[in-house]
C-alpha positions in Angstrom: 58.6 102.7 113.5 57.6 103.4 117.0 60.0 105.4 119.3 60.7 102.2 121.3 61.8 100.4 118.1 64.1 103.3 117.2 65.7 103.1 120.7 66.1 99.4 120.4 67.8 99.6 117.0 70.1 102.3 118.3 71.1 100.2 121.3 71.7 97.2 119.1 73.8 99.3 116.7 75.9 100.6 119.5 76.4 97.1 120.9 77.4 95.8 117.4 79.8 98.7 117.1 81.4 97.9 120.5 81.8 94.2 119.5 83.5 95.3 116.3 85.8 97.6 118.3 86.7 94.7 120.7 87.6 92.5 117.7 89.7 95.3 116.1 91.4 95.9 119.4 92.3 92.2 119.7 93.7 92.1 116.1 95.5 95.5 116.0 98.9 96.0 117.6 98.1 99.6 118.3 97.9 100.7 122.0 94.5 100.0 123.4 94.4 103.3 125.1 94.8 105.2 121.9 92.1 103.2 120.1 89.7 103.4 123.0 90.1 107.2 123.3 89.4 107.9 119.7 86.6 105.2 119.4 84.7 106.3 122.5 85.2 110.0 121.7 83.5 109.4 118.3 80.8 107.2 119.9 79.9 109.9 122.4 79.8 112.5 119.7 77.4 110.4 117.7 75.2 110.1 120.8 75.4 113.8 121.6 74.2 114.6 118.1 70.6 113.9 118.9 70.6 112.4 122.4 72.0 114.0 125.6 72.7 117.6 124.7 71.0 117.4 121.3 73.7 119.3 119.4 71.5 119.0 116.3 68.9 121.3 117.9 71.3 124.0 119.0 73.1 124.5 115.6 76.1 122.4 116.6 75.1 119.2 114.8 77.0 120.1 111.6 80.2 120.6 113.6 79.7 117.2 115.4 79.1 115.4 112.1 82.1 117.1 110.3 84.4 116.2 113.2 83.1 112.7 113.7 83.0 111.6 110.1 86.1 113.5 109.1 89.2 113.7 111.4 88.0 111.3 114.0 87.2 108.5 111.5 90.5 109.0 109.7 92.5 109.2 112.9 90.9 105.9 114.1 91.7 104.2 110.9 95.3 105.5 110.9 96.0 104.5 114.5 94.5 101.0 114.0 96.4 100.3 110.8 99.7 102.1 111.4 99.9 101.5 115.1 101.2 104.8 116.1 100.1 108.3 116.8 100.0 110.7 113.8 102.5 113.5 113.6 101.2 116.9 114.8 101.3 118.4 111.4 98.8 115.8 110.1 96.3 117.3 112.5 97.0 120.8 111.3 96.4 119.7 107.7 93.1 118.2 108.8 92.1 121.4 110.6 93.0 123.5 107.6 90.9 121.2 105.4 87.9 121.7 107.7 88.3 125.5 107.7 88.5 125.5 103.9 85.4 123.3 103.7 83.4 125.8 105.9 84.6 128.7 103.8 83.6 127.1 100.5 80.3 126.0 101.9 79.4 129.5 103.3 80.5 131.1 100.0 78.3 128.7 98.0 75.3 129.4 100.3 75.7 133.1 99.8 75.6 132.6 96.0 72.3 130.8 96.1 
């Protein structure tokens, strides 16, 4: 694929995702502000992974992926289905899980 084709497919994918978000926002009874904040936060993180700042190239790509595909995705699904903000201790459990994941991964990398 040429670079222009990749850019076109990326733009089409973002547009399809935004249409899906609009449909979900119309169907869900969750507050639109909460859905939009989480959705566009994840969307911007996915763009910043390679475009914009290029977090991938300054050793922050793993952090962006772990946050985007972990807590942000689960938070968006929770808000859109349960229609309320999660309790603060849910977020602490998520942060603890991420810390444990990094500890296990770094321990495993040291063994190999």
